TORPA-4810 file (N, C-alpha, C, O; in nm, 3 decimals):
<nodes>
NODE_1_0.101_-0.100_0.030_-0.029_0.015_0.006_0.101_0.131_0.007_0.211_0.105_0.054_M
NODE_2_0.072_0.238_-0.042_0.090_0.338_-0.076_0.107_0.444_0.008_0.051_0.546_-0.032_E
NODE_3_0.181_0.456_0.139_0.166_0.593_0.193_0.254_0.691_0.198_0.373_0.669_0.223_I
NODE_4_0.195_0.837_0.172_0.290_0.959_0.178_0.410_0.862_0.069_0.522_0.827_0.108_L
NODE_5_0.368_0.840_-0.033_0.476_0.819_-0.145_0.567_0.720_-0.146_0.645_0.706_-0.241_G
NODE_6_0.564_0.622_-0.013_0.646_0.534_0.001_0.536_0.365_0.033_0.431_0.348_0.095_K
NODE_7_0.635_0.260_-0.053_0.545_0.161_-0.074_0.540_0.063_0.116_0.632_0.032_0.191_N
NODE_8_0.416_0.047_0.124_0.436_-0.021_0.259_0.384_-0.160_0.226_0.306_-0.178_0.133_Y
NODE_9_0.441_-0.279_0.321_0.363_-0.381_0.265_0.310_-0.418_0.435_0.374_-0.405_0.539_E
NODE_10_0.139_-0.478_0.406_0.104_-0.534_0.555_0.106_-0.661_0.570_0.068_-0.737_0.482_L
NODE_11_0.151_-0.702_0.687_0.107_-0.832_0.746_0.040_-0.813_0.862_0.046_-0.716_0.938_K
NODE_12_-0.033_-0.923_0.873_-0.147_-0.939_0.972_-0.144_-1.062_1.017_-0.203_-1.153_0.957_Y
NODE_13_-0.057_-1.087_1.156_-0.023_-1.215_1.172_-0.003_-1.158_1.417_-0.034_-1.052_1.472_G
NODE_14_0.033_-1.237_1.456_0.114_-1.264_1.571_0.155_-1.133_1.604_0.100_-1.062_1.689_L
NODE_15_0.251_-1.103_1.537_0.360_-0.995_1.562_0.238_-0.852_1.554_0.265_-0.776_1.648_R
NODE_16_0.164_-0.820_1.503_0.061_-0.727_1.500_-0.019_-0.711_1.568_-0.065_-0.599_1.591_A
NODE_17_-0.078_-0.866_1.645_-0.165_-0.821_1.747_-0.061_-0.810_1.861_-0.084_-0.719_1.942_Q
NODE_18_0.054_-0.889_1.884_0.174_-0.794_1.995_0.165_-0.664_1.993_0.129_-0.593_2.087_F
NODE_19_0.198_-0.629_1.884_0.193_-0.406_1.847_0.116_-0.412_1.903_0.139_-0.371_2.017_I
NODE_20_-0.018_-0.459_1.882_-0.130_-0.370_1.891_-0.170_-0.410_2.073_-0.270_-0.368_2.130_F
NODE_21_-0.100_-0.467_2.115_-0.169_-0.505_2.257_-0.027_-0.441_2.351_-0.019_-0.443_2.474_E
NODE_22_0.075_-0.388_2.259_0.155_-0.310_2.360_0.127_-0.147_2.344_0.150_-0.055_2.422_G
NODE_23_0.074_-0.149_2.230_0.063_0.027_2.215_-0.104_0.054_2.323_-0.118_0.158_2.388_I
NODE_24_-0.195_-0.040_2.322_-0.308_0.004_2.366_-0.362_-0.066_2.512_-0.474_-0.078_2.560_T
NODE_25_-0.221_-0.109_2.560_-0.223_-0.148_2.692_-0.351_-0.231_2.763_-0.396_-0.222_2.877_N
NODE_26_-0.399_-0.329_2.633_-0.511_-0.378_2.671_-0.470_-0.520_2.572_-0.368_-0.546_2.509_K
NODE_27_-0.598_-0.595_2.591_-0.595_-0.773_2.514_-0.642_-0.728_2.363_-0.730_-0.643_2.351_S
NODE_28_-0.574_-0.796_2.237_-0.644_-0.792_2.109_-0.731_-0.821_2.097_-0.753_-0.939_2.070_F
NODE_29_-0.858_-0.707_2.114_-0.951_-0.711_2.025_-1.009_-0.589_1.957_-0.962_-0.477_1.974_E
NODE_30_-1.099_-0.611_1.888_-1.136_-0.460_1.746_-1.232_-0.468_1.785_-1.299_-0.570_1.766_I
NODE_31_-1.281_-0.348_1.867_-1.424_-0.290_1.938_-1.474_-0.164_1.835_-1.585_-0.165_1.783_K
NODE_32_-1.393_-0.075_1.818_-1.409_0.082_1.825_-1.323_0.090_1.650_-1.263_0.011_1.577_T
NODE_33_-1.361_0.226_1.649_-1.276_0.274_1.493_-1.156_0.307_1.503_-1.076_0.308_1.409_T
NODE_34_-1.125_0.346_1.654_-0.966_0.351_1.696_-0.893_0.230_1.707_-0.775_0.210_1.677_M
NODE_35_-0.968_0.160_1.747_-0.866_-0.011_1.723_-0.874_-0.029_1.565_-0.767_-0.070_1.522_D
NODE_36_-0.951_-0.015_1.488_-0.977_-0.047_1.338_-0.811_-0.007_1.308_-0.723_-0.093_1.301_Q
NODE_37_-0.792_0.121_1.294_-0.685_0.212_1.283_-0.546_0.175_1.328_-0.438_0.177_1.270_Y
NODE_38_-0.598_0.126_1.490_-0.433_0.097_1.541_-0.384_-0.027_1.444_-0.271_-0.029_1.394_I
NODE_39_-0.487_-0.133_1.422_-0.413_-0.238_1.396_-0.421_-0.228_1.252_-0.414_-0.338_1.198_L
NODE_40_-0.434_-0.125_1.169_-0.423_-0.088_1.037_-0.250_-0.055_1.091_-0.158_-0.137_1.104_F
NODE_41_-0.249_0.013_1.102_-0.102_0.022_1.174_-0.015_-0.030_1.231_0.104_-0.006_1.211_Y
NODE_42_-0.056_-0.103_1.305_0.062_-0.239_1.354_0.058_-0.298_1.222_0.177_-0.319_1.199_C
NODE_43_-0.001_-0.335_1.132_0.037_-0.435_1.043_0.110_-0.377_0.943_0.172_-0.445_0.861_C
NODE_44_0.107_-0.224_0.944_0.266_-0.188_0.871_0.410_-0.209_0.959_0.508_-0.246_0.894_I
NODE_45_0.427_-0.186_1.120_0.485_-0.217_1.190_0.519_-0.350_1.184_0.636_-0.372_1.216_L
NODE_46_0.447_-0.452_1.149_0.450_-0.587_1.164_0.565_-0.633_1.075_0.626_-0.737_1.100_A
NODE_47_0.596_-0.546_0.960_0.684_-0.589_0.884_0.826_-0.525_0.931_0.842_-0.403_0.939_V
NODE_48_0.931_-0.622_0.962_1.062_-0.509_0.993_1.122_-0.458_0.891_1.141_-0.506_0.780_P
NODE_49_1.156_-0.340_0.942_1.251_-0.234_0.878_1.123_-0.135_0.843_1.163_-0.033_0.786_G
NODE_50_1.034_-0.138_0.854_0.933_-0.007_0.802_0.879_0.047_0.935_0.831_-0.007_1.034_Q
NODE_51_0.907_0.180_0.898_0.893_0.269_1.030_0.794_0.391_0.965_0.822_0.453_0.862_D
NODE_52_0.667_0.412_1.049_0.621_0.548_1.027_0.536_0.604_1.140_0.467_0.548_1.225_L
NODE_53_0.561_0.729_1.116_0.509_0.815_1.230_0.344_0.788_1.255_0.261_0.813_1.168_E
NODE_54_0.315_0.739_1.371_0.128_0.738_1.401_0.076_0.855_1.317_-0.006_0.841_1.226_F
NODE_55_0.142_1.002_1.364_0.069_1.112_1.313_0.083_1.090_1.211_-0.033_1.095_1.170_D
NODE_56_0.151_1.062_1.116_0.184_1.078_0.970_0.042_0.999_0.925_-0.045_1.059_0.861_E
NODE_57_0.031_0.882_0.958_-0.033_0.794_0.918_-0.164_0.829_0.937_-0.242_0.815_0.843_F
NODE_58_-0.201_0.873_1.043_-0.347_0.913_1.085_-0.378_1.034_1.015_-0.496_1.067_1.000_I
NODE_59_-0.268_1.117_0.962_-0.298_1.272_0.847_-0.317_1.199_0.709_-0.391_1.243_0.621_D
NODE_60_-0.261_1.109_0.700_-0.270_1.036_0.570_-0.412_0.939_0.585_-0.451_0.893_0.477_W
NODE_61_-0.448_0.923_0.638_-0.577_0.861_0.696_-0.668_0.914_0.650_-0.744_0.855_0.574_C
NODE_62_-0.689_1.065_0.691_-0.799_1.166_0.711_-0.787_1.232_0.565_-0.882_1.295_0.520_D
NODE_63_-0.671_1.216_0.494_-0.644_1.279_0.327_-0.723_1.139_0.262_-0.810_1.162_0.178_E
NODE_64_-0.696_0.988_0.301_-0.734_0.891_0.207_-0.865_0.825_0.255_-0.849_0.705_0.278_N
NODE_65_-0.990_0.871_0.275_-1.116_0.791_0.373_-1.123_0.645_0.287_-1.204_0.556_0.316_P
NODE_66_-1.027_0.635_0.181_-1.086_0.489_0.112_-0.981_0.393_0.187_-1.010_0.274_0.200_D
NODE_67_-0.891_0.430_0.225_-0.774_0.385_0.309_-0.810_0.239_0.381_-0.752_0.131_0.367_A
NODE_68_-0.928_0.276_0.464_-0.943_0.200_0.588_-1.050_0.090_0.534_-1.062_-0.015_0.596_L
NODE_69_-1.134_0.117_0.406_-1.206_0.021_0.348_-1.079_-0.068_0.249_-1.118_-0.146_0.163_L
NODE_70_-1.001_-0.057_0.261_-0.906_-0.115_0.149_-0.859_-0.202_0.257_-0.866_-0.323_0.235_E
NODE_71_-0.813_-0.165_0.364_-0.780_-0.252_0.460_-0.850_-0.322_0.510_-0.785_-0.417_0.552_F
NODE_72_-0.984_-0.335_0.538_-1.086_-0.400_0.588_-1.048_-0.533_0.454_-0.990_-0.641_0.466_S
NODE_73_-1.088_-0.490_0.376_-1.061_-0.603_0.260_-0.968_-0.691_0.248_-0.985_-0.802_0.198_E
NODE_74_-0.838_-0.639_0.304_-0.691_-0.737_0.326_-0.753_-0.787_0.422_-0.794_-0.897_0.385_Y
NODE_75_-0.790_-0.759_0.555_-0.785_-0.834_0.656_-0.919_-0.927_0.663_-0.920_-1.018_0.746_I
NODE_76_-1.031_-0.907_0.581_-1.127_-0.984_0.526_-1.050_-1.133_0.471_-1.060_-1.252_0.502_E
NODE_77_-0.967_-1.050_0.369_-0.868_-1.185_0.286_-0.793_-1.253_0.319_-0.758_-1.344_0.244_H
NODE_78_-0.722_-1.231_0.480_-0.635_-1.269_0.571_-0.687_-1.352_0.641_-0.625_-1.454_0.672_E
NODE_79_-0.830_-1.327_0.690_-0.917_-1.432_0.794_-0.920_-1.504_0.738_-0.838_-1.594_0.756_L
NODE_80_-1.032_-1.514_0.614_-1.064_-1.617_0.556_-0.963_-1.702_0.488_-1.015_-1.813_0.476_T
NODE_81_-0.842_-1.701_0.436_-0.712_-1.784_0.423_-0.697_-1.844_0.543_-0.709_-1.966_0.550_K
NODE_82_-0.671_-1.773_0.645_-0.644_-1.872_0.787_-0.761_-1.963_0.832_-0.734_-2.075_0.876_R
NODE_83_-0.893_-1.920_0.823_-0.995_-2.028_0.811_-0.984_-2.101_0.820_-0.984_-2.189_0.907_K
NODE_84_-0.953_-2.074_0.627_-0.931_-2.196_0.500_-0.838_-2.334_0.581_-0.882_-2.446_0.609_K
NODE_85_-0.691_-2.278_0.607_-0.566_-2.329_0.627_-0.620_-2.432_0.753_-0.619_-2.555_0.752_F
NODE_86_-0.670_-2.337_0.866_-0.733_-2.472_0.937_-0.815_-2.540_0.934_-0.816_-2.637_1.011_A
NODE_87_-0.916_-2.516_0.843_-1.015_-2.644_0.824_-0.945_-2.738_0.755_-0.986_-2.854_0.749_G
NODE_88_-0.806_-2.688_0.680_-0.743_-2.770_0.587_-0.703_-2.869_0.667_-0.737_-2.985_0.648_D
NODE_89_-0.591_-2.811_0.809_-0.538_-2.898_0.890_-0.600_-2.980_1.001_-0.548_-3.063_1.076_K
NODE_90_-0.763_-2.920_0.990_-0.843_-3.000_1.074_-0.890_-3.121_1.028_-0.922_-3.210_1.106_K
NODE_91_-0.898_-3.134_0.887_-0.924_-3.244_0.781_-0.821_-3.336_0.795_-0.843_-3.456_0.808_K
NODE_92_-0.700_-3.283_0.794_-0.594_-3.399_0.765_-0.579_-3.430_0.930_-0.508_-3.530_0.943_E
NODE_93_-0.625_-3.372_1.071_-0.593_-3.444_1.170_-0.688_-3.556_1.174_-0.651_-3.662_1.226_G
NODE_94_-0.815_-3.546_1.121_-0.899_-3.678_1.094_-0.878_-3.758_1.016_-0.885_-3.877_1.047_V
NODE_95_-0.855_-3.728_0.922_-0.801_-3.842_0.842_-0.667_-3.936_0.879_-0.645_-4.049_0.837_E
NODE_96_-0.601_-3.876_0.950_-0.457_-3.918_0.971_-0.506_-3.998_1.112_-0.437_-4.095_1.143_N
NODE_97_-0.602_-3.969_1.187_-0.631_-4.063_1.320_-0.709_-4.194_1.273_-0.742_-4.279_1.355_N
</nodes>
């Protein structure tokens, strides 16, 4: 995703969840709009070597209102992929017993 003229990779996983918990000082749970934007930011920080100031990120989000929609589609795709993978692993376990 291009932010402020720089390409950023998004990565949703444990690292993003850990960063989220570190920033918010609460258990990982997405309940509010703020949580959504913080998770978005954490998915950027989850890629080693990428850095972006939170204030710059939020200013960019203000100027790009479709960014959260694009991020939501990315998360939905990631969760679907993980759910399918977990389902495949479950089927393998059943077949191996």
